[in-house]
N, C-alpha and C positions, 0 to 999 in steps of 0.2 A: 649264463656265464658259468664255466666250470672253475670254481675257486681253487680246487686242488691242482688243476692244470697251471694256473697262474702261479701258485706257490711252488710248483715243480720247476717252472721256468726261472723264477727268481732264485731258487736253490741251485739250479744248474749254472746260472750266471755268477754264482758265488756271492750274491748280495745278502742272503739269509742262510741260516742253518738251524738245525734242531738242537735245542739245549734243554737241560733240566730246569724246571721252574724253581725260582728262588723261594717262593712262598710255601710250597708243600713238598718239594724235593722228590716228587713222584711223576708228575705230568711232564711231557715233552712239549715245549713251545718253540716257536720260531723267533729268532733274534737276529738283528743285523750283524754283519761281519765287518771286519777291518779291510778296507780297500787300499792297500799300500801303493798301488799305481796312481792313485789320486792325491797322494800326499804333497807333491810339489806343485799342484795346480792352484790357481786362484780360486777364491770362494765362488765367484760367478761361474767359472768353468766346471766346478764340481756340481753346482746346481743344474747347469745345462746338461751334464752327463746323466744325472738321475732323472731329470725331466724328460730327456729323450727316451729313456727306458719306459717311464710311465706312459708317455704319449704313444709309443709303439704298442703297448699292451692295450691301452684304451682304444686306439684306432682299430685294432684287431677285433675288439668286442663292441664296436660302436653300434651295431645293429641289434644287439640283444636287449631284452626288456629289463634285466636286472643289473645293468652296468653300473648303476649308482653304488652297488655293494663293493666295488673295487676300492672306493675311498673309505 
């Protein structure tokens, strides 16, 4: 599994973005972003949305040997 490809996919979907680390203020880390289009949904619908994204990525990499590193 190419972890950088998964991170790129999540970044392109707008789920994460690079931010400066709060601990040392030098390293760039990935942080979650605000999804305004999910604001008016129920909690169960928001969870279903994120689970569908995770399931899509997992199903794409289901055949690789290191798929447990996704979690």
